[in-house]
C-alpha positions as CSV (number, residue, x, y, z in Angstrom):
1,M,18.2,2.3,-0.5
2,E,20.8,-0.4,0.2
3,N,20.6,-2.1,-3.2
4,Y,19.9,-0.6,-6.6
5,P,17.0,-2.5,-8.2
6,I,17.7,-3.6,-11.8
7,F,16.2,-6.1,-14.2
8,I,18.7,-8.0,-16.4
9,N,17.9,-9.5,-19.8
10,L,18.9,-13.2,-19.7
11,Q,17.2,-14.2,-22.9
12,D,19.5,-16.7,-24.8
13,Q,22.4,-15.6,-22.5
14,P,24.9,-18.1,-21.1
15,C,24.6,-18.4,-17.3
16,L,26.6,-20.6,-14.9
17,V,25.2,-22.5,-11.8
18,V,27.9,-24.2,-9.7
19,G,26.2,-26.9,-7.6
20,A,23.3,-29.2,-8.4
21,G,21.3,-29.7,-5.3
22,T,17.9,-28.5,-4.1
23,V,18.9,-24.9,-3.8
24,A,20.5,-24.9,-7.3
25,L,17.2,-26.3,-8.6
26,R,15.3,-23.2,-7.5
27,K,17.9,-20.9,-9.2
28,I,17.9,-23.0,-12.4
29,R,14.1,-22.9,-12.6
30,L,14.0,-19.1,-12.3
31,Q,16.7,-18.4,-14.8
32,L,15.2,-20.8,-17.4
33,Q,11.9,-19.0,-17.0
34,A,13.9,-15.8,-18.1
35,G,15.2,-17.6,-21.1
36,A,18.8,-18.2,-20.0
37,K,21.1,-20.9,-21.4
38,I,22.4,-22.6,-18.3
39,T,25.5,-24.6,-17.7
40,V,25.6,-26.6,-14.4
41,I,29.0,-27.6,-12.9
42,A,28.8,-30.3,-10.2
43,P,30.2,-33.8,-9.8
44,T,26.7,-35.2,-9.2
45,I,23.3,-33.7,-10.0
46,D,20.0,-33.9,-8.3
47,P,17.7,-36.3,-10.2
48,Q,14.9,-33.8,-10.0
49,I,17.0,-31.3,-12.0
50,L,17.5,-33.9,-14.7
51,E,13.8,-34.8,-14.7
52,E,12.6,-31.2,-15.0
53,F,15.4,-29.6,-17.1
54,G,17.7,-32.3,-18.4
55,D,17.1,-31.4,-22.0
56,H,17.5,-27.6,-21.4
57,I,20.8,-27.4,-19.5
58,T,24.4,-28.5,-20.0
59,H,25.8,-30.5,-17.2
60,L,29.6,-30.7,-16.6
61,A,30.1,-33.6,-14.2
62,R,33.1,-32.3,-12.4
63,V,34.3,-29.8,-9.7
64,F,34.6,-26.1,-10.4
65,E,37.9,-24.8,-11.9
66,T,39.3,-21.3,-12.1
67,Q,38.9,-21.0,-15.9
68,D,35.2,-21.8,-15.6
69,I,34.5,-18.2,-14.6
70,T,34.8,-16.7,-18.1
71,G,32.1,-16.5,-20.8
72,Y,29.0,-16.1,-18.7
73,R,26.5,-13.2,-18.2
74,L,25.5,-14.4,-14.7
75,I,27.0,-16.8,-12.2
76,T,25.3,-18.5,-9.2
77,A,27.2,-20.4,-6.5
78,A,25.0,-23.0,-4.8
79,T,27.4,-25.6,-3.5
80,N,27.6,-26.8,0.1
81,D,31.3,-26.0,0.3
82,P,31.9,-22.5,1.8
83,E,35.5,-22.3,0.3
84,V,34.3,-23.1,-3.2
85,N,31.5,-20.5,-2.9
86,A,34.0,-17.9,-1.7
87,K,36.4,-18.7,-4.5
88,I,33.7,-18.3,-7.1
89,S,32.6,-15.0,-5.6
90,T,36.2,-13.6,-5.7
91,L,36.8,-14.7,-9.2
92,A,33.5,-13.4,-10.5
93,M,33.9,-10.0,-8.9
94,A,37.4,-9.7,-10.3
95,A,36.1,-10.4,-13.7
96,N,33.1,-8.0,-13.3
97,V,30.6,-10.8,-13.7
98,P,27.4,-10.6,-11.6
99,V,27.5,-13.3,-9.0
100,N,25.1,-14.6,-6.4
101,V,26.2,-16.9,-3.6
102,V,23.1,-18.5,-2.1
103,D,22.4,-17.5,1.5
104,Q,25.6,-15.5,1.8
105,P,24.8,-11.9,0.9
106,E,28.2,-10.6,1.8
107,L,29.7,-12.6,-1.1
108,C,27.1,-11.4,-3.6
109,S,27.3,-8.6,-6.1
110,F,23.5,-9.0,-6.7
111,I,20.7,-10.5,-4.6
112,T,17.9,-12.6,-6.0
113,P,14.6,-11.0,-4.8
114,A,11.2,-12.6,-4.1
115,I,9.5,-12.5,-7.5
116,I,5.9,-12.2,-8.7
117,D,5.7,-13.3,-12.3
118,R,2.9,-11.9,-14.3
119,S,4.9,-11.7,-17.5
120,P,5.6,-9.2,-19.0
121,I,4.9,-7.7,-15.5
122,T,7.6,-8.7,-13.0
123,I,7.5,-7.5,-9.4
124,A,10.6,-8.0,-7.3
125,I,10.8,-7.6,-3.5
126,S,14.1,-7.5,-1.6
127,T,15.1,-7.0,2.0
128,G,18.8,-6.7,1.1
129,G,19.3,-10.3,2.3
130,A,18.3,-9.3,5.8
131,A,14.9,-11.1,6.0
132,P,14.1,-13.4,3.1
133,V,11.1,-14.8,5.0
134,L,9.6,-11.4,5.2
135,A,10.2,-10.8,1.5
136,K,8.3,-14.0,0.8
137,H,5.5,-13.0,3.1
138,L,5.1,-9.7,1.3
139,R,5.2,-11.5,-2.1
140,A,2.2,-13.6,-1.0
141,Q,0.3,-10.5,-0.1
142,I,1.0,-8.7,-3.3
143,E,0.3,-11.8,-5.4
144,A,-3.2,-11.8,-4.1
145,L,-3.7,-8.3,-5.4
146,V,-2.1,-8.7,-8.9
147,S,-4.3,-10.9,-11.1
148,P,-2.6,-13.1,-13.7
149,G,-4.9,-11.4,-16.2
150,L,-2.9,-8.2,-15.8
151,G,0.1,-9.8,-17.5
152,K,-2.1,-10.6,-20.5
153,L,-3.3,-7.0,-20.6
154,A,0.3,-5.7,-20.4
155,Q,1.2,-8.0,-23.4
156,Q,-1.6,-6.5,-25.5
157,M,-0.7,-3.0,-24.5
158,R,2.9,-3.7,-25.6
159,L,1.7,-4.9,-29.0
160,L,-0.3,-1.7,-29.5
161,R,2.2,0.9,-28.3
162,N,3.4,1.9,-31.7
163,R,-0.1,2.1,-33.1
164,V,-1.2,4.4,-30.3
165,A,1.9,6.6,-30.8
166,E,1.0,6.9,-34.4
167,L,-2.7,7.7,-33.8
168,I,-2.2,10.0,-30.7
169,P,1.0,12.0,-30.8
170,Q,0.1,14.0,-27.7
171,E,1.7,12.4,-24.6
172,T,-1.1,13.6,-22.2
173,L,-3.8,12.1,-24.4
174,R,-1.9,8.8,-24.8
175,R,-1.6,8.5,-21.0
176,R,-5.3,9.1,-20.6
177,L,-6.1,6.4,-23.1
178,W,-3.9,3.9,-21.3
179,E,-5.4,4.9,-18.0
180,G,-8.8,4.1,-19.5
181,A,-7.5,0.7,-20.4
182,V,-6.1,-0.2,-17.0
183,N,-8.9,1.3,-14.9
184,G,-12.1,0.2,-16.5
185,P,-14.0,-2.7,-18.2
186,I,-11.0,-3.7,-20.3
187,R,-9.0,-4.6,-17.2
188,D,-12.0,-6.3,-15.8
189,H,-12.3,-8.5,-18.8
190,F,-8.7,-9.7,-18.6
191,E,-8.9,-10.3,-14.8
192,A,-12.1,-12.3,-15.3
193,G,-10.5,-14.5,-18.0
194,R,-12.5,-12.9,-20.9
195,D,-9.3,-12.4,-22.8
196,Q,-10.8,-12.2,-26.3
197,L,-13.4,-9.7,-25.2
198,G,-10.7,-7.7,-23.5
199,I,-8.5,-7.7,-26.7
200,D,-11.5,-6.6,-28.8
201,T,-12.5,-3.8,-26.5
202,L,-8.9,-2.6,-26.2
203,N,-8.5,-2.5,-30.0
204,E,-11.7,-0.6,-30.3
205,L,-10.5,1.9,-27.7
206,V,-7.2,2.4,-29.6
207,E,-8.9,2.8,-33.0
208,H,-11.8,5.0,-31.9
209,G,-10.9,6.4,-28.5
210,K,-9.1,9.5,-29.7
211,T,-12.4,11.3,-30.3
212,K,-13.3,10.9,-26.7
213,L,-10.0,12.0,-25.2
214,G,-10.4,15.7,-25.8
215,S,-12.9,16.2,-23.0
216,G,-11.8,16.3,-19.4
217,S,-13.4,15.0,-16.3
218,V,-13.9,16.0,-12.6
219,S,-13.6,13.8,-9.6
220,L,-14.7,15.2,-6.2
221,V,-12.6,13.2,-3.8
222,G,-12.8,13.0,0.0
223,A,-9.2,13.2,1.4
224,G,-10.2,12.2,4.9
225,P,-9.1,13.9,8.0
226,G,-5.3,13.8,7.4
227,D,-3.9,10.3,7.7
228,P,-3.2,9.1,4.1
229,D,-3.9,5.5,5.1
230,L,-7.5,6.4,5.5
231,L,-7.9,7.2,1.7
232,T,-10.1,4.7,-0.2
233,F,-8.4,2.7,-3.0
234,K,-10.5,4.7,-5.6
235,A,-9.4,8.0,-4.1
236,L,-5.7,7.0,-4.3
237,R,-6.1,5.9,-7.9
238,L,-7.8,9.1,-9.0
239,I,-5.3,11.3,-7.2
240,Q,-2.4,9.5,-9.0
241,Q,-4.1,9.9,-12.4
242,A,-5.0,13.6,-12.1
243,D,-3.6,16.2,-14.4
244,V,-4.5,18.9,-11.9
245,V,-5.3,18.8,-8.2
246,L,-7.3,21.5,-6.5
247,H,-7.0,21.3,-2.7
248,D,-7.9,23.2,0.5
249,R,-6.0,23.7,3.7
250,L,-7.6,20.6,5.3
251,V,-5.8,18.3,2.9
252,S,-2.6,17.1,4.5
253,D,0.7,17.3,2.8
254,E,1.0,13.5,3.0
255,V,-2.2,13.1,0.9
256,L,-1.3,15.8,-1.5
257,N,2.2,14.3,-2.2
258,L,0.5,11.1,-3.5
259,S,-0.3,13.0,-6.7
260,R,1.9,12.7,-9.8
261,R,5.0,14.9,-9.8
262,D,4.0,16.5,-13.1
263,A,0.4,17.2,-11.9
264,D,-0.5,20.8,-11.3
265,R,-1.5,21.6,-7.7
266,I,-3.7,24.6,-7.1
267,Y,-4.5,25.9,-3.6
268,V,-8.1,27.1,-3.3
269,G,-8.3,27.0,0.5
270,K,-10.4,29.2,2.7
271,R,-9.9,30.3,6.3
272,R,-12.5,31.6,8.6
273,T,-11.7,35.3,7.8
274,D,-9.8,34.8,4.5
275,H,-11.5,33.3,1.5
276,A,-8.4,33.1,-0.7
277,V,-10.5,32.0,-3.6
278,P,-14.3,32.7,-3.4
279,Q,-16.5,29.7,-3.9
280,G,-17.9,31.0,-7.2
281,E,-14.5,31.3,-8.6
282,I,-13.6,27.8,-7.5
283,N,-16.6,26.4,-9.3
284,E,-15.7,28.3,-12.5
285,L,-12.1,27.1,-12.2
286,I,-13.0,23.5,-12.0
287,L,-15.2,23.8,-15.0
288,S,-12.6,25.7,-17.1
289,L,-9.9,23.2,-16.3
290,A,-12.1,20.3,-17.4
291,Q,-13.1,22.1,-20.6
292,E,-9.4,22.3,-21.4
293,G,-9.4,18.5,-21.5
294,K,-7.8,17.9,-18.1
295,N,-8.6,15.2,-15.5
296,V,-9.4,17.3,-12.5
297,V,-9.4,16.1,-8.9
298,R,-11.0,18.4,-6.4
299,L,-9.6,17.2,-3.0
300,K,-11.6,18.1,0.0
301,G,-10.7,17.3,3.6
302,G,-12.9,14.7,5.2
303,D,-16.0,13.8,3.2
304,P,-17.0,16.3,0.4
305,F,-20.7,16.0,1.2
306,I,-20.4,16.6,4.9
307,F,-19.9,20.3,5.5
308,G,-17.6,20.3,2.5
309,R,-19.8,22.3,0.0
310,G,-19.2,19.5,-2.5
311,G,-22.7,19.8,-3.8
312,E,-22.3,23.4,-4.6
313,E,-19.1,22.8,-6.6
314,L,-20.8,20.2,-8.8
315,E,-24.0,22.0,-9.5
316,L,-22.3,24.0,-12.3
317,L,-20.9,20.9,-13.8
318,S,-24.3,19.2,-13.8
319,E,-25.4,21.8,-16.4
320,T,-22.6,20.8,-18.8
321,D,-21.6,17.6,-20.5
322,I,-18.4,17.3,-18.4
323,P,-18.4,13.9,-16.7
324,F,-18.0,13.9,-12.9
325,Q,-17.9,11.5,-10.1
326,I,-17.8,11.7,-6.3
327,V,-15.6,9.6,-4.0
328,P,-16.6,9.7,-0.3
329,G,-14.0,10.1,2.4
330,V,-13.7,9.4,6.1
331,T,-15.4,12.4,7.6
332,A,-13.6,14.1,10.5
333,A,-16.3,13.1,13.0
334,S,-15.5,9.4,12.5
335,G,-11.8,9.6,11.8
336,C,-10.8,12.1,14.6
337,A,-13.1,10.6,17.2
338,T,-11.8,7.1,16.5
339,Y,-8.1,8.2,16.6
340,A,-8.9,9.9,19.9
341,G,-10.5,6.7,21.4
342,I,-13.9,8.2,21.6
343,P,-16.7,6.0,20.2
344,L,-19.5,8.1,18.8
345,T,-22.1,5.6,19.9
346,H,-22.0,3.2,22.8
347,R,-24.7,1.0,24.3
348,D,-24.0,2.4,27.8
349,H,-23.6,6.1,26.8
350,A,-25.2,7.1,23.4
351,Q,-27.7,5.6,21.0
352,S,-27.6,8.5,18.5
353,C,-25.2,11.0,17.1
354,V,-25.6,14.4,15.6
355,F,-23.2,16.4,13.3
356,V,-23.4,20.2,13.3
357,T,-21.2,23.1,12.3
358,G,-20.2,25.6,14.9
359,H,-19.0,28.2,12.5
360,L,-19.6,31.7,13.7
361,K,-21.6,34.1,11.7
362,N,-22.0,37.7,12.8
363,G,-20.5,36.7,16.2
364,T,-23.2,34.1,16.9
365,V,-23.7,30.3,16.5
366,N,-27.2,29.6,15.4
367,L,-28.1,26.0,16.2
368,D,-31.1,24.0,17.4
369,W,-29.8,24.0,21.0
370,Q,-32.8,22.3,22.4
371,G,-32.4,19.4,19.9
372,L,-28.8,19.0,20.8
373,T,-29.5,18.5,24.5
374,V,-31.3,15.2,24.1
375,P,-30.1,12.6,26.6
376,H,-28.0,9.6,25.4
377,Q,-26.8,11.5,22.3
378,T,-23.4,12.4,21.1
379,V,-23.0,15.9,19.5
380,V,-20.1,16.4,17.1
381,I,-19.3,20.0,16.2
382,Y,-17.2,20.9,13.1
383,M,-15.4,24.3,12.9
384,G,-16.3,25.2,16.5
385,L,-13.0,26.3,17.9
386,V,-13.7,30.1,17.9
387,G,-17.3,29.5,19.1
388,L,-16.4,27.1,21.9
389,P,-17.4,29.4,24.8
390,I,-20.7,30.2,23.2
391,I,-21.4,26.6,22.3
392,C,-20.8,25.4,25.9
393,A,-22.8,28.3,27.4
394,Q,-25.8,27.6,25.1
395,L,-25.8,23.9,25.7
396,M,-25.8,24.4,29.5
397,K,-28.5,27.2,29.2
398,H,-30.7,24.8,27.3
399,G,-30.5,22.0,29.9
400,M,-27.3,20.0,29.3
401,P,-25.6,19.3,32.7
402,N,-22.6,21.4,33.4
403,S,-20.6,18.2,34.1
404,T,-21.2,16.8,30.6
405,P,-17.9,15.5,29.2
406,I,-16.5,17.4,26.2
407,A,-13.4,16.9,24.0
408,L,-11.6,19.1,21.6
409,I,-9.5,17.2,19.0
410,E,-6.8,19.2,17.3
411,R,-5.4,18.0,13.9
412,G,-6.9,14.6,14.4
413,T,-5.4,11.5,12.8
414,T,-2.1,13.3,12.1
415,K,1.3,13.3,13.8
416,N,0.3,16.6,15.5
417,Q,-2.9,15.3,17.0
418,R,-3.8,16.6,20.5
419,V,-6.9,15.8,22.6
420,F,-8.2,18.1,25.3
421,T,-11.0,16.9,27.5
422,G,-13.0,18.5,30.3
423,T,-16.6,19.5,31.0
424,L,-18.9,22.0,29.5
425,A,-18.3,24.2,32.5
426,C,-14.5,24.1,32.6
427,L,-13.1,23.3,29.1
428,P,-13.4,26.8,27.5
429,Q,-11.5,28.4,30.4
430,A,-8.9,25.6,30.5
431,L,-8.2,26.2,26.8
432,A,-8.2,30.0,26.9
433,N,-4.4,30.4,27.1
434,K,-3.4,27.5,24.9
435,E,-2.3,27.9,21.3
436,I,-4.6,25.6,19.3
437,H,-4.5,25.2,15.5
438,A,-7.3,24.3,13.2
439,P,-8.6,22.0,12.1
440,T,-10.4,21.0,15.3
441,L,-13.4,18.9,16.1
442,I,-15.5,19.1,19.3
443,V,-17.3,16.0,20.7
444,V,-19.9,16.4,23.5
445,G,-21.4,13.6,25.4
446,S,-20.9,10.8,27.9
447,V,-18.8,8.9,25.3
448,V,-16.0,11.3,25.9
449,S,-15.4,9.7,29.3
450,L,-14.1,6.7,27.5
451,H,-11.2,8.6,26.0
452,E,-8.7,7.9,28.7
453,K,-9.4,4.2,28.6
454,L,-9.6,3.7,24.8
455,A,-6.9,6.2,23.6
456,W,-4.6,4.3,21.4
457,F,-3.1,6.7,18.8
458,D,0.2,8.3,19.5
459,G,0.8,10.7,16.6
460,A,4.5,10.9,17.5
461,S,5.1,7.2,17.0
């Protein structure tokens, strides 16, 4: 971090702007919005400054003098004379007064960022003076995401802070109440311009919401195949609000680290031969945590309803009054195949796609082999690494050509992704002496032949 971000209170504070041209106008406008009392020193002044702010500034029609440096909370040098600007910088720094010299970051003790004003919400973006145009570009993108109504919501929340602290002394419950305000219909009202309805609903939540805060909730969230950028917005929001996160080994560290620092993280993962926490105990744990009043997020790799046993984990909750919700995720078939440059369907190769699990049970893989050998079809096999030789042998036995392309994708969408391709006849032997780590995904079908042409993702970059 090149610069330490800080917000300074300029309300009714004396500030000096040296220079009175177009650049100074922008600085004056911002500082007046923050409530500053501005003195402008310049022999002449831009007429637009007088037109906009003539009654709100003090203009000293002369050149800058050394003694002018004292008595100000903030100083801005915006003249077209480099020597004057350098002098102001030197004097201000010697006097320990924050100074900004426009377009000369080496002379500044602070930098004016690109600003998004949704008062009392203020968002500042800085590139350390390296790329102001980029900062403005980012500001435009963020402004599109931050509704002006959020500022009005923040103002109402500020007015109610003391009342909420009085009614709800427990910090965890207070946070949950505020989360309900900013992630539900109250926020929607303010963003849609229904300010009074938003105010009334917020007041009702504060006065009567305490009775609803004792019960917890459960969110079954698909974490995707590994790349955190593949999370949905809703998944990200719920992860960051969770009191406790239960996760398995398929959830990447990058996704897990998006949770709050004070959130409890509980590993409940299972490996092929090591069920660290039996499924029944996981179900009971989710229920007990919610009954303690906690917001529980159960993170599952990929999509929780595609070979994720998500339905099993929620059946117990459905018999209680614990509220729950389900957030889909990018399943491994879609995510890993896409990052490997393998389209699951393609007009010239495959008009259908089948997802199956290749998990071994008693040394066998029991699948509808005949149904998997249909022409012009892509077969995606989850959890098939150990059973790969059996899978290839059975597909060939039931009529799939030995030359059918097949790919094994290791740790897809992550920086450790590797893709191995071959044919049904040769891939198991080619991988026999390689060290491959789960999770893996197997893709069988003509579409695999497109991998070399369409491969785009370099996990190391």
